[in-house]
Structure formats: structure tokens, C-alpha cells
C-alpha positions, 0 to 999 in steps of 0.5 A, a space after each residue: 213883280 216884287 217891290 224893294 225899298 233900298 237906301 236911295 232907290 225903289 226897285 221893281 223886279 220881275 224875273 231877270 228884269 229890274 227897274 230902278 227909281 231914285 228916291 232923290 230925283 225920281 230918275 229911272 234906269 233899267 238894269 238886270 235883276 242881278 244888280 239887286 245884289 249891289 243895292 244897299 240893304 234892299 227890303 221886299 215891300 210886297 207884290 205889285 202888278 205894274 207901274 203907271 208912272 210918276 206924278 207930282 200932286 203939288 209943287 211943294 210936294 215930292 214926286 210920287 211913284 204910282 203903281 198898280 196894286 190890284 187888278 180885276 179881269 174884265 174879260 177876254 178879247 178875240 185872240 185870248 187877249 186878257 183885259 184888266 181894270 185897275 182896282 187899287 193903286 199904291 203911291 210911294 213918295 220919291 224922297 227920304 220920307 218913309 212910305 205909309 202902310 201900302 198894304 201890298 200883297 206879301 211876297 211868299 219868297 221874302 215874307 214866308 210866315 210874316 204877316 206884314 212886310 218889313 219897314 226900314 225904320 230907325 232903331 228905338 235908341 236912335 228915335 229916343 236920341 232924336 226926340 231928346 235933341 228935338 226937345 232941346 231945340 224946341 226949348 231954345 228956339 220955340 217960335 221958329 219951330 212952332 212955325 215950322 211945325 204948323 207949315 209941316 202940318 198944313 203940308 201934310 194935310 194938303 198931301 193927304 187931301 190930294 192923295 185921297 183924290 188920286 186914290 178916288 180917281 183910280 179906285 172909285 171911278 172904275 175907268 182905268 183899263 189895260 191889257 199886256 197883249 192887246 192894244 186898247 187904244 186902237 180900233 180893229 181897223 187901225 190895228 190892221 195897219 201891218 207896219 206897226 204890228 212888229 213893234 212893242 205894244 206901247 209903240 203901236 198905240 194911238 197917242 190920243 188915248 195913251 192916258 199915262 204917257 206923260 207919267 211914264 215919259 221919263 222911262 220912254 225917254 231912255 230909248 232902250 229896248 229893255 223899257 218895252 216890258 215896263 211901259 203899260 199903256 193905260 186907257 181911261 174910259 170903259 170896257 165890257 166884254 160878254 160871251 153870248 150864245 144865240 139859239 135860233 131855234 129856242 122855244 118861245 116863253 109861252 111854250 117854255 112855261 107850259 107844263 106840257 113842254 118837257 125841259 130841254 137840255 141846253 146844247 151849245 154846239 158852236 156850229 148850231 148855236 154860235 158863241 158871240 163875243 160882244 165888247 164895248 170899248 170907250 177910250 177917252 182922249 188925254 187932250 183937253 180932258 177935264 171936269 164937266 162945265 169947267 172944260 168946254 169947246 175947242 182949243 188952239 190945237 183943234 182938240 175938243 173937250 172930253 173927247 171919247 171914241 167908242 167901239 162896238 166889237 162883235 166876234 163870231 167864229 173867226 170873224 170880227 166886226 167893229 163899229 166906231 163912234 166918237 163924241 166930243 164938246 161942240 168944236 167952237 170957243 165956248 164956256 160955262 161959268 159957275 158951279 150951279 147946275 147947267 150954267 148958261 153957255 157963252 160964246 168966247 170968239 167970233 166966227 172968223 176967229 173960230 174958223 181955223 180951229 174948227 177946221 183943224 179939228 175936223 181935218 184931223 177927224 176926216 183924216 182918221 175916219 174919212 166921212 163924218 156924220 155930225 149928230 148935234 144933240 144940244 137943246 134947240 130952243 133953250 139956253 143951249 141954242 146959241 151953241 147949236 147955232 154957232 156950230 151950224 154956221 161953222 159947218 156951213 162955212 167949212 163946207 166940206 162934202 165929207 161932213 154931214 150935219 144932223 140936228 136932233 133935240 135930245 132933251 125934247 124928244 127923250 124927256 122923262 127918260 124916254 130914251 127909246 125915242 132915239 129911234 126917231 133919229 136912227 129911222 130918219 138917218 137910216 140911209 146914212 147909217 147904212 152907207 157908213 158901213 163897218 170894219 170886218 
């Protein structure tokens, strides 16, 4: 889609659709692309992939329009659904300020034979006049101007620093994904809900994992069908999709390396050696998200810090199987103070005060996933013991037959990177795992 800059708006155009965003107050409107003819001197700035939403990095700074500048194909899920990772973004200030060099891909229609997109810039004569006027003002009221210049420089430095952090979040973390046709927020089992299937994609999503919902809320609030095209649900997390061919009759490594064994041509007939699509999708909740050590435990809405749902998906022939696990911070009120490595945990509220919020968390969990098996991985003997003990007490007080509690001292068993020792845990609870089943 093309991005245009006009006098008072930024305009995104795709085919016969256009999205208008005011540079003055950030208000949005969906209009026909033909309305572009009514805009004052629209200049094409280049191509973008879509809109993420609006953001205000600081109360002293203007709103910014965040756009997907570049994407990378991660893979294809069953049903020919393509999944993309956001690799680059562009942030445009919604103000009278001119955007900095956005480095957008040039639009061939409007930039034929041009190396860089045009800018709405002042004419040289206007610039000279302004500079002359500015010099006169400086000489007359030098002290207030110096103060103003200093404030502006500090403001620019703050904006630059915050923008750099925002770019890093998107471009260095490799953790923002989307699909135009597949609901990445919902597991295969939840997608089986026929009531939602006729709705536009963004209306089918699991609200917990609709990461950019707050940023795109102004567009959603327009409540017109035309917004459906522009609202792209984005998840934060991880997606990997792999195509595998399983050859059950493949010769052993010893036979393959023997000079007497002639090399065989790899046959890939689906009935003999079926193709498997294996995908891993981790989706992080937008509720109570935050930096490690600074965001811990449960809140008064029953949300736990840094909650993630991970789905393992296997597709072969016309069959799709899905297995889901969730993780989150221990759902009691606790914190860690300080920035040093692994600061000592402390419990913030007593048993009685914690009970209703612990219950609220697991009532949501049991409603979504029916039975729950808690695997408590905290250190059973060290400084984390206080959290594990508090967790167990709450489970006993809650006393729900659909909740099974298992404790496994991960630090002790897997010390020295011996992660294969997790087998001790899986062997011990193999009956529970078998009873869990999966979605088919």
C-alpha cells in the first residue's frame, strides 16, 4: 500500500480503499481512494505493508503513527495461510513536524526514475527569510530563546532515545508476527468455534493476545465494516513453521556410509513418505506484560505477569493436531526489588488477601482449558522457596478437583545445562500427560 503526505493528513491507499489520519489530532477516517483527489498536494512517500497503530512515547511528545515497513515470510500454515514476521517499522509524528528519512520502498507508479521520495519542504527563499527573522529575534530576546533552544534540544534527545527503543523492540527482538488470513491468537481448538468463523479476522481474535489492540482502538471505534481491511491483529511471541518428510524405510547411517551401498534417489511420494507441517506458536498476553524482575505475580484482575500460551501444531494429510501449554508468573502477590542478578523475592500480601485473586486467575484458566496441571519449577530450597510454599498453600486452600499440582526443582535437576533431565518429570507424570489428550 502507498503512503501519502498531505498538508493536514497522512493517507494510506490500497486499491480502492484509503485510510486518513489527521496530523493535528491523530483522528482516523476510512474513505474511498477517489477522495485522495480532494487532498491538498498529496505526495507519495513510498510503500508500506500495513498499519500497527498509534503510540505516544511521552506526554510531551506528539502521537506517532506506527507502520509496518518490512516483513519476512515465516512459513505457511495448513490451508495456505502465510505467516509474517515484522522486521522493520516506520514511525511518523502526527504533528506539523516533517517526518525524518523513512527509507520506504519506492512506489514505481509515483517514483519512476527517482532515487528518493519527494519531501514537502520549504522553498530556499522561505528558509532564508525564516533564518533572517530568527537572527533578529535572537538578538532582541537572547535569554528566552536560549532557554527555548535548550528545552527543544532536550525534547529532541528524549524523542530520539524513545524512538530508538521502539525500533529495537520491533527490529531486534524478532517477536512480532501476523497473518492476513490465519488467527494466530487462537489455538486450533478455539478456532473450531463455528459462531465466530463468519466474522472478520480481528473480531475472531483472543483478546489476551491481540497485542496492538490498544494502538488500533481509535480505528476499531469507528465501527464501520470498512475498517476490517485495515485492522491487522499482531501477536508478540514466536512462530516457527517447518516442512518435514518422514521416510520410515530410510537406511541406517552405517549402511548409508558404506561404499557397497549405492546412493538412492530421495523419493517423496506423499502416500509412502508423508509430508508433515510442524509449527510452534507462542503468544504472549498483553495483560500484565513487562520487564523481568520488574513485573511479577498476579494483579487484582487475576492476570499474571508475562503469561504465554504455546501451541505445538502438527499437520499431515488432511489432519491437524494441536497441543497447548501455558506459562506465567506464580499467581500470588510477590515482587523482586533491585536490578542485580536474581534479587531476593518477597511476598506482598498474606494468604487471605491473596485468595480471591488466585481463585480469579484459575477460574479463568479452568474455563478456557478445563483441567489444569500446574508444574511448579521454582527452586525448592534456595531463595525462591518462599514463593513455592506460598503457591502450594493457595492451591490447597482453593481445593479444586480440576487442578493438579506437581513440583519439580528445575534448577537442581537441570544444573549444568542438563536439560535432558526433564525426562525425570515427564516420566513421573506420564499418566497425567496421557490423560490430557490434545485437539484433533
